[in-house]
VOZA-906825 format. One record per atom (N, C-alpha, C, CB): residue number from 0; residue in three letters; atom name; x, y, z. Coordinates in nm, 2 decimals, decimal comma, padded with zeros to 4 digits. Glycine has a CB too. Example, Ala and Ser with C-alpha at 12.3 -4.5 7.8 and 13.67 -1.06 7.14 Angstrom:
<sites>
0 ALA N 01,32 -00,57 00,78
0 ALA CA 01,23 -00,45 00,78
0 ALA C 01,32 -00,33 00,78
0 ALA CB 01,13 -00,45 00,90
1 SER N 01,28 -00,22 00,71
1 SER CA 01,37 -00,11 00,71
1 SER C 01,29 00,00 00,79
1 SER CB 01,41 -00,06 00,57
</sites>
This chain:
<sites>
0 MET N -07,75 -00,81 -08,38
0 MET CA -07,67 -00,82 -08,28
0 MET C -07,73 -00,91 -08,17
0 MET CB -07,62 -00,69 -08,24
1 THR N -07,64 -01,01 -08,12
1 THR CA -07,68 -01,11 -08,03
1 THR C -07,61 -01,06 -07,90
1 THR CB -07,64 -01,27 -08,07
2 LEU N -07,68 -01,06 -07,78
2 LEU CA -07,63 -01,05 -07,64
2 LEU C -07,62 -01,16 -07,58
2 LEU CB -07,71 -00,96 -07,56
3 ARG N -07,52 -01,18 -07,51
3 ARG CA -07,49 -01,30 -07,42
3 ARG C -07,47 -01,27 -07,26
3 ARG CB -07,35 -01,37 -07,48
4 LEU N -07,54 -01,30 -07,18
4 LEU CA -07,56 -01,26 -07,03
4 LEU C -07,41 -01,30 -06,99
4 LEU CB -07,70 -01,34 -06,94
5 LEU N -07,32 -01,21 -06,92
5 LEU CA -07,22 -01,25 -06,85
5 LEU C -07,22 -01,29 -06,72
5 LEU CB -07,16 -01,18 -06,86
6 GLY N -07,30 -01,17 -06,67
6 GLY CA -07,33 -01,20 -06,51
6 GLY C -07,37 -01,07 -06,45
6 GLY CB -07,17 -01,26 -06,41
7 THR N -07,42 -01,06 -06,33
7 THR CA -07,47 -00,95 -06,26
7 THR C -07,45 -00,95 -06,11
7 THR CB -07,61 -00,94 -06,28
8 THR N -07,44 -00,84 -06,04
8 THR CA -07,42 -00,84 -05,91
8 THR C -07,57 -00,80 -05,85
8 THR CB -07,30 -00,75 -05,87
9 SER N -07,66 -00,78 -05,92
9 SER CA -07,77 -00,73 -05,87
9 SER C -07,87 -00,82 -05,83
9 SER CB -07,83 -00,67 -05,96
10 GLU N -07,97 -00,76 -05,76
10 GLU CA -08,07 -00,84 -05,70
10 GLU C -08,22 -00,80 -05,78
10 GLU CB -08,08 -00,81 -05,53
11 ASN N -08,29 -00,90 -05,79
11 ASN CA -08,43 -00,85 -05,84
11 ASN C -08,44 -00,79 -05,97
11 ASN CB -08,49 -00,75 -05,75
12 GLY N -08,35 -00,85 -06,07
12 GLY CA -08,34 -00,79 -06,19
12 GLY C -08,30 -00,65 -06,22
12 GLY CB -08,44 -00,81 -06,24
13 ASN N -08,24 -00,59 -06,12
13 ASN CA -08,17 -00,44 -06,15
13 ASN C -08,07 -00,46 -06,21
13 ASN CB -08,14 -00,36 -06,03
14 CYS N -07,99 -00,32 -06,24
14 CYS CA -07,86 -00,33 -06,29
14 CYS C -07,77 -00,34 -06,18
14 CYS CB -07,83 -00,23 -06,38
15 PRO N -07,65 -00,34 -06,19
15 PRO CA -07,57 -00,35 -06,30
15 PRO C -07,55 -00,50 -06,38
15 PRO CB -07,42 -00,29 -06,26
16 THR N -07,54 -00,48 -06,50
16 THR CA -07,52 -00,62 -06,56
16 THR C -07,41 -00,63 -06,68
16 THR CB -07,65 -00,67 -06,62
17 LEU N -07,33 -00,71 -06,70
17 LEU CA -07,26 -00,73 -06,81
17 LEU C -07,29 -00,80 -06,93
17 LEU CB -07,17 -00,78 -06,78
18 TYR N -07,27 -00,77 -07,04
18 TYR CA -07,32 -00,86 -07,16
18 TYR C -07,20 -00,87 -07,27
18 TYR CB -07,47 -00,80 -07,23
19 GLU N -07,19 -00,98 -07,36
19 GLU CA -07,09 -00,97 -07,45
19 GLU C -07,17 -00,97 -07,57
19 GLU CB -06,99 -01,07 -07,44
20 VAL N -07,13 -00,89 -07,66
20 VAL CA -07,18 -00,91 -07,83
20 VAL C -07,12 -01,03 -07,88
20 VAL CB -07,14 -00,79 -07,94
21 VAL N -07,20 -01,13 -07,92
21 VAL CA -07,16 -01,26 -07,97
21 VAL C -07,06 -01,24 -08,09
21 VAL CB -07,28 -01,36 -08,00
22 GLU N -07,10 -01,16 -08,19
22 GLU CA -07,06 -01,15 -08,31
22 GLU C -06,94 -01,08 -08,31
22 GLU CB -07,15 -01,10 -08,39
23 THR N -06,90 -00,99 -08,20
23 THR CA -06,77 -00,92 -08,22
23 THR C -06,68 -00,94 -08,07
23 THR CB -06,80 -00,74 -08,25
24 GLY N -06,74 -00,98 -07,98
24 GLY CA -06,68 -01,00 -07,86
24 GLY C -06,68 -00,86 -07,77
24 GLY CB -06,53 -01,05 -07,88
25 ASP N -06,74 -00,77 -07,81
25 ASP CA -06,75 -00,64 -07,74
25 ASP C -06,83 -00,66 -07,62
25 ASP CB -06,81 -00,54 -07,84
26 ILE N -06,80 -00,59 -07,52
26 ILE CA -06,88 -00,60 -07,39
26 ILE C -06,97 -00,47 -07,37
26 ILE CB -06,79 -00,61 -07,26
27 VAL N -07,11 -00,50 -07,34
27 VAL CA -07,20 -00,39 -07,30
27 VAL C -07,23 -00,40 -07,15
27 VAL CB -07,34 -00,40 -07,38
28 VAL N -07,23 -00,28 -07,10
28 VAL CA -07,24 -00,27 -06,96
28 VAL C -07,39 -00,18 -06,94
28 VAL CB -07,10 -00,20 -06,90
29 GLN N -07,45 -00,24 -06,85
29 GLN CA -07,58 -00,19 -06,81
29 GLN C -07,56 -00,13 -06,66
29 GLN CB -07,69 -00,32 -06,82
30 GLY N -07,59 -00,01 -06,63
30 GLY CA -07,56 00,05 -06,50
30 GLY C -07,65 00,17 -06,48
30 GLY CB -07,41 00,09 -06,48
31 ASP N -07,64 00,23 -06,36
31 ASP CA -07,70 00,35 -06,35
31 ASP C -07,61 00,47 -06,41
31 ASP CB -07,73 00,38 -06,19
32 LEU N -07,68 00,55 -06,46
32 LEU CA -07,61 00,68 -06,56
32 LEU C -07,55 00,77 -06,45
32 LEU CB -07,73 00,77 -06,67
33 LEU N -07,43 00,79 -06,47
33 LEU CA -07,35 00,89 -06,41
33 LEU C -07,40 01,04 -06,43
33 LEU CB -07,22 00,87 -06,47
34 THR N -07,47 01,09 -06,33
34 THR CA -07,53 01,22 -06,34
34 THR C -07,47 01,33 -06,26
34 THR CB -07,66 01,22 -06,30
35 ASP N -07,38 01,31 -06,18
35 ASP CA -07,31 01,41 -06,09
35 ASP C -07,23 01,50 -06,19
35 ASP CB -07,20 01,33 -05,97
36 THR N -07,26 01,64 -06,18
36 THR CA -07,19 01,72 -06,27
36 THR C -07,04 01,72 -06,23
36 THR CB -07,24 01,86 -06,26
37 ARG N -07,00 01,72 -06,11
37 ARG CA -06,86 01,72 -06,08
37 ARG C -06,78 01,61 -06,12
37 ARG CB -06,83 01,74 -05,95
38 HIS N -06,85 01,50 -06,13
38 HIS CA -06,79 01,38 -06,20
38 HIS C -06,78 01,39 -06,37
38 HIS CB -06,88 01,26 -06,14
39 LEU N -06,89 01,44 -06,42
39 LEU CA -06,88 01,44 -06,55
39 LEU C -06,78 01,55 -06,61
39 LEU CB -07,02 01,45 -06,61
40 GLU N -06,78 01,65 -06,52
40 GLU CA -06,69 01,75 -06,58
40 GLU C -06,53 01,70 -06,58
40 GLU CB -06,70 01,87 -06,50
41 GLN N -06,51 01,58 -06,53
41 GLN CA -06,36 01,51 -06,51
41 GLN C -06,35 01,41 -06,66
41 GLN CB -06,35 01,40 -06,33
42 LEU N -06,46 01,39 -06,69
42 LEU CA -06,44 01,30 -06,82
42 LEU C -06,38 01,37 -06,92
42 LEU CB -06,56 01,26 -06,89
43 ARG N -06,30 01,30 -07,03
43 ARG CA -06,26 01,35 -07,14
43 ARG C -06,32 01,29 -07,28
43 ARG CB -06,13 01,34 -07,13
44 ASP N -06,32 01,36 -07,40
44 ASP CA -06,36 01,30 -07,52
44 ASP C -06,47 01,22 -07,50
44 ASP CB -06,26 01,23 -07,58
45 VAL N -06,59 01,26 -07,44
45 VAL CA -06,73 01,18 -07,42
45 VAL C -06,79 01,25 -07,56
45 VAL CB -06,83 01,21 -07,25
46 LYS N -06,84 01,18 -07,67
46 LYS CA -06,91 01,20 -07,79
46 LYS C -07,06 01,22 -07,73
46 LYS CB -06,89 01,07 -07,89
47 VAL N -07,13 01,29 -07,80
47 VAL CA -07,26 01,32 -07,78
47 VAL C -07,36 01,20 -07,78
47 VAL CB -07,31 01,41 -07,87
48 SER N -07,30 01,10 -07,85
48 SER CA -07,39 00,97 -07,87
48 SER C -07,34 00,87 -07,75
48 SER CB -07,36 00,90 -08,02
49 GLU N -07,26 00,90 -07,67
49 GLU CA -07,20 00,82 -07,56
49 GLU C -07,27 00,85 -07,43
49 GLU CB -07,05 00,86 -07,54
50 GLY N -07,28 00,76 -07,33
50 GLY CA -07,32 00,77 -07,21
50 GLY C -07,24 00,69 -07,12
50 GLY CB -07,46 00,74 -07,21
51 CYS N -07,24 00,75 -06,98
51 CYS CA -07,13 00,68 -06,88
51 CYS C -07,24 00,63 -06,77
51 CYS CB -07,00 00,80 -06,82
52 VAL N -07,19 00,51 -06,72
52 VAL CA -07,25 00,44 -06,64
52 VAL C -07,17 00,40 -06,51
52 VAL CB -07,30 00,35 -06,70
53 VAL N -07,22 00,39 -06,40
53 VAL CA -07,14 00,36 -06,29
53 VAL C -07,16 00,20 -06,25
53 VAL CB -07,17 00,46 -06,18
54 ILE N -07,08 00,10 -06,22
54 ILE CA -07,10 -00,02 -06,19
54 ILE C -06,98 -00,05 -06,08
54 ILE CB -07,10 -00,11 -06,31
55 PRO N -07,02 -00,14 -05,98
55 PRO CA -06,94 -00,19 -05,90
55 PRO C -06,80 -00,27 -05,92
55 PRO CB -07,01 -00,25 -05,85
56 ARG N -06,72 -00,24 -05,88
56 ARG CA -06,58 -00,32 -05,92
56 ARG C -06,59 -00,44 -05,91
56 ARG CB -06,46 -00,29 -05,85
57 GLU N -06,69 -00,52 -05,82
57 GLU CA -06,70 -00,66 -05,80
57 GLU C -06,76 -00,70 -05,93
57 GLU CB -06,78 -00,69 -05,67
58 LEU N -06,84 -00,64 -06,02
58 LEU CA -06,90 -00,69 -06,13
58 LEU C -06,80 -00,70 -06,23
58 LEU CB -07,00 -00,61 -06,18
59 LEU N -06,71 -00,64 -06,23
59 LEU CA -06,59 -00,67 -06,36
59 LEU C -06,49 -00,76 -06,29
59 LEU CB -06,51 -00,51 -06,41
60 THR N -06,46 -00,78 -06,16
60 THR CA -06,37 -00,88 -06,13
60 THR C -06,42 -01,00 -06,13
60 THR CB -06,32 -00,86 -06,02
61 ARG N -06,56 -01,02 -06,10
61 ARG CA -06,62 -01,15 -06,12
61 ARG C -06,68 -01,21 -06,26
61 ARG CB -06,74 -01,13 -06,03
62 PHE N -06,71 -01,11 -06,34
62 PHE CA -06,76 -01,13 -06,47
62 PHE C -06,70 -01,09 -06,60
62 PHE CB -06,87 -01,08 -06,48
63 ALA N -06,61 -01,01 -06,59
63 ALA CA -06,53 -00,94 -06,71
63 ALA C -06,46 -01,05 -06,77
63 ALA CB -06,43 -00,82 -06,67
64 PRO N -06,45 -01,07 -06,91
64 PRO CA -06,37 -01,17 -06,96
64 PRO C -06,23 -01,14 -06,93
64 PRO CB -06,38 -01,19 -07,11
65 LYS N -06,16 -01,26 -06,90
65 LYS CA -06,01 -01,25 -06,86
65 LYS C -05,90 -01,24 -06,98
65 LYS CB -05,98 -01,37 -06,78
66 GLU N -05,96 -01,29 -07,10
66 GLU CA -05,87 -01,28 -07,21
66 GLU C -05,87 -01,15 -07,28
66 GLU CB -05,90 -01,38 -07,30
</sites>
């Protein structure tokens, strides 16, 4: 799998950051883990192999693919 950096709104190399999987066009999101149990309880259908991260809206509006 080859990742291509799409963009980041962080400073000093910290997250959050968006990447694209070159071979598939899928998006990889790097961000702080969602750990607040009140928020986690509201999520549905989360598999054991999945994790949830928090990213600023600005990151998506600036760098997420439009097509």
